[in-house]
C-alpha positions in Angstrom: 25.1 65.6 -51.8 23.1 68.5 -50.3 22.7 69.1 -46.7 19.1 68.1 -47.1 20.2 64.8 -48.5 22.4 64.4 -45.7 20.0 64.7 -43.0 17.6 62.5 -44.6 19.4 59.9 -44.4 20.6 60.4 -40.9 17.6 60.9 -40.0 16.3 57.4 -42.1 19.4 55.6 -40.2 18.1 56.7 -37.1 14.6 55.4 -37.4 15.5 52.4 -38.6 18.0 51.5 -35.5 15.3 52.9 -33.5 12.6 50.2 -35.1 15.3 47.7 -34.8 16.0 48.3 -31.9 12.1 48.2 -30.3 11.3 44.8 -32.1 14.5 43.3 -30.4 13.7 44.4 -27.1 10.1 42.9 -28.0 11.2 39.5 -29.1 13.8 39.7 -26.1 11.0 40.0 -23.8 8.3 37.3 -25.2 11.4 35.1 -25.5 12.4 35.5 -22.3 8.6 35.8 -21.0 7.9 32.8 -22.5 10.7 30.1 -20.8 10.1 31.5 -17.6 7.2 29.8 -17.1 6.4 25.8 -17.3 3.9 24.9 -19.4 2.0 21.9 -19.1 -1.2 20.3 -20.5 -3.2 18.3 -18.1 -6.0 16.1 -18.7 -9.5 15.6 -16.8 -12.7 14.0 -17.3 -14.7 17.0 -16.0 -13.7 20.4 -14.6 -16.4 21.4 -12.8 -16.3 25.8 -12.5 -12.8 25.8 -13.6 -12.2 29.2 -15.8 -9.3 30.3 -17.7 -7.1 32.7 -15.6 -7.8 30.2 -11.9 -5.0 29.8 -9.5 -2.7 26.7 -9.8 -1.3 25.8 -7.0 1.8 23.7 -5.9 1.8 22.0 -2.5 -0.9 24.7 -1.7 1.4 27.8 -2.6 0.3 29.5 -5.9 2.3 29.2 -8.3 0.4 29.5 -11.7 -3.0 29.8 -14.0 -4.7 28.2 -15.7 -4.4 29.8 -19.2 -6.5 27.7 -21.8 -9.0 24.6 -21.4 -10.7 23.1 -24.7 -12.4 19.6 -24.8 -10.1 16.5 -26.3 -12.0 12.9 -27.0 -15.1 14.0 -24.6 -12.5 14.7 -21.7 -11.0 18.6 -21.4 -7.9 19.7 -21.7 -6.5 22.2 -19.6 -3.7 24.4 -20.1 -1.5 25.8 -17.0 1.3 27.6 -16.8 3.8 26.9 -13.7 6.8 29.0 -12.3 10.1 27.1 -14.1 11.8 27.6 -10.5 9.4 24.9 -9.2 10.5 21.7 -9.5 8.1 18.7 -10.7 8.9 15.1 -10.6 7.6 12.2 -12.9 4.9 11.3 -10.3 3.8 14.1 -9.9 -0.4 14.5 -9.1 -2.6 17.3 -10.7 -6.5 17.6 -9.2 -9.7 20.3 -9.8 -9.5 21.2 -6.3 -11.6 24.3 -4.3 -10.0 26.5 -2.7 -11.2 27.8 1.1 -14.4 28.8 2.0 -15.5 30.5 -1.1 -15.1 27.8 -3.5 -12.4 29.3 -5.8 -11.8 26.7 -8.0 -8.2 26.1 -9.0 -5.4 23.0 -10.0 -4.0 21.8 -7.1 -0.4 19.8 -7.9 1.4 17.9 -5.8 5.3 17.8 -7.2 6.3 14.0 -6.3 9.7 12.9 -5.8 10.9 10.3 -8.4 12.3 10.9 -11.7 11.7 14.6 -13.7 8.4 15.5 -15.4 7.8 15.3 -19.0 7.0 18.6 -20.2 6.0 17.5 -23.3 3.3 14.7 -22.1 -0.2 15.2 -21.8 -0.7 14.6 -18.0 -3.7 12.9 -16.4 -5.9 14.8 -13.8 -8.9 13.9 -11.7 -11.4 16.5 -10.3 -12.2 16.8 -6.6 -14.8 18.4 -5.0 -14.4 20.7 -2.1 -16.7 21.6 0.3 -19.3 23.5 -2.1 -19.7 20.9 -4.4 -20.3 18.2 -1.5 -22.9 20.7 0.5 -24.6 20.3 -3.1 -24.6 16.6 -3.2 -26.2 16.5 0.2 -28.8 19.5 -0.1 -31.1 16.9 -1.7 -30.9 14.6 1.0 -30.7 17.7 4.2 -34.3 18.4 2.4 -35.6 15.0 3.1 -34.7 14.7 6.2 -36.4 18.4 7.1 -40.1 17.0 5.5 -39.6 14.3 7.6 -39.1 16.4 10.7 -42.3 18.4 9.4 -44.4 16.0 9.2 -43.4 14.2 12.7 -44.1 17.9 13.9 -47.2 17.8 12.1 -48.2 13.7 14.1 -47.0 15.0 16.9 -49.2 18.0 17.0 -52.6 15.8 16.3 -54.1 15.1 19.7 -56.0 11.7 18.1 -51.8 10.7 17.5 -50.2 12.5 20.3 -52.3 10.6 23.0 -52.0 7.3 22.3 -48.6 8.0 21.6 -47.7 9.0 24.7 -49.7 6.4 26.0 -47.6 3.7 24.4 -44.2 5.5 26.1 -46.0 5.0 29.0 -46.3 1.5 28.7 -43.1 0.9 27.5 -41.3 2.9 30.6 -43.7 0.9 32.7 -42.9 -2.4 31.4 -39.0 -1.1 31.6 -39.4 -0.7 35.0 -41.1 -4.0 35.7 -38.3 -5.8 33.6 -35.5 -4.1 35.8 -37.2 -5.0 39.0 -37.7 -9.1 37.7 -34.1 -8.6 36.6 -33.4 -7.4 40.3 -34.9 -9.7 42.1 -33.8 -13.3 39.9 -30.1 -11.4 39.9 -29.5 -13.4 42.9 -30.8 -16.7 42.1 -29.4 -16.6 38.5 -25.8 -15.7 39.7 -26.2 -18.8 42.1 -26.8 -20.9 39.0 -24.1 -20.0 36.9 -21.9 -20.6 40.2 -23.5 -24.2 40.5 -22.8 -24.8 37.0 -19.5 -23.3 36.8 -19.1 -26.0 40.1 -20.2 -28.7 37.9 -18.1 -28.1 35.4 -15.4 -28.1 37.8 -16.3 -31.3 39.7 -16.4 -32.9 35.8 -13.2 -32.0 34.8 -11.8 -33.1 38.1 -12.9 -36.7 38.1 -11.9 -36.7 34.1 -8.4 -35.8 34.8 -8.4 -38.2 38.0 -9.4 -40.9 35.8 -8.2 -40.4 32.9 -6.5 -43.7 32.3 -8.9 -45.7 33.2 -11.0 -44.4 30.9 -8.5 -44.7 28.1 -8.4 -48.1 29.3 -11.9 -48.6 29.1 -12.3 -46.8 25.6 -9.3 -49.6 24.2 -10.9 -52.8 25.8 -14.4 -51.1 24.2 -12.5 -51.1 20.7 -10.9 -54.7 20.9 -14.8 -55.7 21.9 -15.8 -54.0 18.8 -13.3 -55.9 16.8 -14.6 -59.1 18.3 -18.2 -58.2 17.9 -17.1 -57.3 13.7 -15.6 -61.4 13.5 -18.9 -62.8 15.4 -20.8 -60.6 12.5 -18.8 -61.6 9.7 -19.0 -65.3 11.3 -22.6 -64.8 11.5 -23.2 -63.9 8.5 -21.2 -66.6 6.5 -23.5 -69.0 8.9 -26.5 -67.3 7.5 -25.1 -68.0 3.9 -24.2 -71.5 4.5 -28.1 -72.3 6.1 -29.3 -70.2 3.3 -27.5 -72.4 0.5 -28.5 -75.6 2.9 -32.1 -74.6 3.0 -32.6 -74.2 -1.0 -30.9 -77.5 -1.2 -33.3 -79.1 0.6 -36.2 -77.1 -0.9 -34.8 -78.0 -4.0 -34.5 -81.9 -2.7 -30.4 -82.8 -2.8 -28.9 -84.9 -0.2 -30.4 -86.8 2.5 -32.4 -84.3 4.4 -34.0 -83.1 0.9 -35.0 -86.2 -0.4 -36.7 -87.0 2.8 -39.0 -84.2 2.4 -39.7 -84.6 -1.1 -40.2 -88.3 -0.9 -43.4 -89.0 0.6 -42.9 -93.3 0.5 -39.7 -92.8 1.8 -40.4 -90.3 4.7 -43.1 -92.9 5.9 -41.0 -95.6 5.8 -38.4 -93.6 7.9 -40.9 -92.8 10.1 -42.3 -96.0 10.7 -38.8 -97.4 11.6 -38.4 -94.6 14.0 -42.0 -95.2 15.6 -41.1 -99.3 15.9 -37.5 -98.2 17.0 -39.0 -95.9 20.1 -41.9 -99.5 20.9 -39.1 -101.1 21.3 -37.1 -99.0 23.7 -40.4 -98.6 26.0 -40.7 -102.6 25.8 -37.1 -102.9 26.9 -37.3 -100.6 29.6 -40.7 -101.8 31.1 -39.7 -106.0 31.0 -36.2 -106.0 30.4 -36.4 -109.7 31.4 -37.6 -110.5 27.9 -34.8 -109.2 26.6 -31.8 -110.3 28.6 -31.2 -113.4 30.6 -28.5 -113.2 33.7 -27.5 -116.7 35.0 -25.3 -117.2 37.9 -24.9 -120.7 37.6 
């Protein structure tokens, strides 16, 4: 084998070894670099102004970044990388937040306390509006308020409106002053009335307390009387019912009284008998000797 062939083989071997070494270094760096970060998928309904490269904060400390975003079933899937040394638990929470007054967007993570976070799952996240978003939402309201202020300013500067308005305010001040004076004058009477009402209430309470036994006895008596009245009313109702039945029989011609009221001949005979009896009694009173003879011997 010639010297040139040996040198060629040595050169090729060295070159291949160098290529293998470089490839191994690149592979190991990629492998180690990939395993140094915790990759998580978080699903948001909206992301606002979040972009790839924005920071990820864990309990307010920068610990990662946003690596990718894609649409998923009407939502947004955000891929983040977090330093593997960060310990996240199963109840960790994710939110898109605005950091600082400049409105820098990012993902905020609260690590939680229970269990261990499953890296393979898609975790739910929420969009928390920051100060800038809140200011943007209140901008229309502020604009409306400014318009109202401008209109009030125009009204105040208009003399045709401002003068009557000043008069109305002055009248209100006068009315308020008069009301204060009236209240001041009648305050004594009002206090006296309240004191009298309080004394009356206390006197009534003392009377009730003193006569409590008598009041209870009166109430008991009234209850018994009411009970007896209820019984009397029941008897009267029964008597009324009996009278109604008797009247019904009389009207129907039943019984002696019914026959008398319905039979004219019997009624006339009865009346004639009564009249004869009355005549006999009257004659007896006037002339007793005619009917009674008294002899002593």
